[in-house]
C-alpha positions in Angstrom: 81.6 127.9 59.1 84.4 128.5 61.7 81.8 130.0 64.0 79.8 126.9 63.8 82.7 124.7 64.7 83.7 127.0 67.6 80.1 126.9 69.0 80.0 123.1 68.5 83.3 122.7 70.3 82.2 125.0 73.2 79.0 123.0 73.5 80.9 119.7 73.7 83.2 121.0 76.4 80.3 122.4 78.4 78.6 119.0 78.4 81.6 117.1 79.6 80.7 117.1 83.3 82.9 115.1 85.7 81.7 113.2 88.8 84.5 114.3 91.1 83.2 112.2 94.0 83.8 109.0 91.9 87.1 110.3 90.6 88.4 110.9 94.1 87.1 107.6 95.4 88.8 105.7 92.6 92.0 107.6 93.0 92.2 106.8 96.7 91.4 103.1 95.9 94.2 103.0 93.3 96.6 104.6 95.9 95.6 102.0 98.5 96.1 99.1 96.0 99.7 100.2 95.4 100.8 99.6 99.0 103.1 96.7 99.9 104.2 95.1 103.0 101.9 93.8 105.8 98.5 95.1 104.9 95.8 95.9 107.5 92.8 93.7 107.9 90.5 96.4 106.6 92.2 96.6 103.2 89.6 97.7 100.7 91.3 96.0 97.7 90.4 92.4 98.7 92.5 90.7 96.0 95.6 92.4 97.2 97.5 90.4 99.9 100.7 91.0 101.9 103.8 91.4 99.6 107.5 92.1 99.8 107.7 91.2 103.4 111.4 90.1 103.2 112.7 92.8 100.9 116.0 94.3 101.9 118.1 97.2 100.5 121.7 96.9 99.6 122.8 97.7 103.1 120.1 95.6 104.8 117.4 98.4 105.0 113.8 97.3 105.5 112.0 98.1 102.2 108.5 96.8 103.2 107.0 100.2 103.2 
């Protein structure tokens, strides 16, 4: 019975194929969506707009990214 479960588990793992192209594309899109400050005109995340344009640190540092 253990052998059956081992084989079944191995079969399940072998069939779990990843589409790395889609994973990479979505990872980069997520990274781009996290940006703040003045965003470029070619921003891929269309719902994301400029943000934190007036943020300053405790000593007046520009934190817009």
